[in-house]
N, C-alpha and C positions, 0 to 999 in steps of 0.2 A: 686258794680256790677262787676263781673269779666268778662274776655274776652270770656270765653266758654259760659257763660249765654247769653251774648249780641249776640254772633254768632247765637245761637239757636233762639233767638227772631228774629233776621234779617231773618233767613232762614224760620221760620214759616210765617212771614209777606209776604215774596216773594212767597212762595208756596200757600198761600191763596189769592194772588192777591192784597193785600193791598198796596204793593210797587212794582214798576216795575223793570225790570232786570237792567236798567241803574242806578236806585236808589240803588238797591242792591249792584252793583259793586262800586258805589261811597262810600256807607257806609263802605263796607268791606275794602276799601283803608284807610278810616279814622280809622277804628278800628285797622287795621294793624299799622298804624302810631301813635296810642295812642291817637287819637283825639276822640271827641264825648263823653266826660265823664260827661256830664251834668246830673242833676237830675230834678225833679219836684219841683224846688225852685229857687234859685239864678242862677242856671246853665241852666236854660231853662225847657222845658217840655219833658220828656223822655217817649217814647212810641214806641212799635214795633221795638225795637233795634236801634232807632235813636233819636237824639235830635231836637226838634222844638223850635222856638223862643218863643212861648206861647202856652197855651192851645187852644186858638182860631186857631192858625195856624195848630196845630195837628188835630183839628176837620175839619177844611177846607180841609186838604190833605186827611183825611179818607173819608170825604163825596164825595169828587171828585172821589176816587178810587171805593168806594162802589156803588155810583150811576151808574157809567159806567158798573161795573161788574154785578150788579144785573139787570140793564135794558137789557144788552146784553143776560144774561141768560134767562130772562123773554121772549125774542123774540126768542131765539134759541131752548128752550125746546119744544114749540109747534110744531116745525119742526120734532122733534123726535117723539112727541106724534101722529102725523099724520100717521107715518109709523110703530109705535110700534105694534108688533104682539104678545107680552106677556102680558096677563092680569094683573098679579100682578105688573109688572113694569109700565104698562100703568096707573093703578090706583095711583100709588105713584107719577108718573111724573105729572098727572093732578094737584095734590096738590101742588108739589114743584114748578111747573110753575107759579101758581097763587101766591105763596109767593114771588118768585123771582121778578115778575112783580111789585107787590106792594111795596117791598123793594126799587126797583128802583125809583118808583114815589115818594115815601116818602122822600127818601134821596135827589133826585133832587130838591123837593120842599124846603127842609130844607136848602140846599145848596144855593138856590136862595134867601131865607129869610136872609142869612147871608152874602149876597153881592157876592157870588161865582157864577161860571158857570160850567157846566159839560164839562169836557174835550172831545175831539174827540173820538167817540166810534168805528170808523172804522178802528181798528188797524189790523196789520197783524195776531196777535194771535186770535183776534176775528173772522176774516174771516176763519182761519183754523179750529177753533173750530165749527163754524157754518156748514162748509163744512163736517166735521166729524160726527156731530151729526144728520145730515139730510141725510146721505149716506144710502140708503136702502140696500146696500150690506154689511154693517156692522151689526152684530147681535145685538140684544138688550142686551144680556148677556155680549158681548165685551164692549159696551158702558157703562154698569154698572160697569163692572171690571175696567175700566180705572179710574173712580172716587173712587172706593174702594181701589185700590192699591195706588193711589195717596195720599189719606188721610186715612191711616190704623188705626190712633188713633184719633177719632173724638174729644175727650176731650182735648187732647193735641194741636190739630189743632186750636180749637176755644178759648182756654184759653187766648190767648193775646187779644182778643176782649172783653171778660168779664173783663180782667184786665184793659183795656182801659176805659171801662164804669166806673169802680170803681174809676179811677184816676181823672175823670172829676169833677171838684169842682164848677165850675161857670155856665156852660150851662146845666141846669138841663133838659131842654127839649130834647136836643140832647142826654144826658146821658141815659134817659130811652128808646129813640128810639134804641141806640146802645145795650142796655141791652137786649131788646126784640129781636132785630135782631140776636144776638148771640145765643139766645135760639132757635130761629127758624133754624138757620144754623146747630146748634149741633143736633137738631132733624132730619134734612135732612141727614146728614152724618151717623148718627146711623141707620136711615132706610136703606139707600144705602148699608152700609157695612153688616147689618143684612140680607138683602134680598140676597145679593150676596153670602153670606156664606150658606144661606139655599138652593139656587139654584144649588150650586156647592157641596153640601154635598155628601160624599161617600155613596154607597149603604148600607154598614154595619152601618154607622152612622145614616142614614135615618131610618133603621130598629130599631136601639136602641131608637132613638127619638120617634118613633111611640109606642114602647112598653112602654116607660116611660109615 
């Protein structure tokens, strides 16, 4: 695994919230120093651009991050829904909010079953995101744009999660949960980007699409 590939894996994991900024910085330092060369064998369990002691350790860290991120999203999106004025966006947010909420519940339960606990969800990032998404002065389109521009390539963004699911060999219960979670997240990002593109289509493009 070359350095460029590992850097891209780390960056995707950070951008999707799987690892924190401090973990990203730490792993980058190790990468620059030539550390973290393990693999899913004698060298440890390699996932999301970093090396864990074992598959179980990687799963616990993933469940911690995912349970926090999805639970927070499941609570934040209804705040947007309550003030959303755009029918097509509101319809999508209704579905996405439900998915995020049940992802959070399922991952939190699985984390508990494995002996782990959900980390503190009341982070500065979570507070800023809640304030943004519940601000009635920010347009629905601007909120949709934020997600679309942050994740312009849904397949590439979610690919590390699908890869993680495939690497899990022992915990088959979590494996299938992660696989279905990745499919849901890919669906959400595709919807978000496609709707944003449709809403911002130029008049000449819209006429051509209607004619087609």
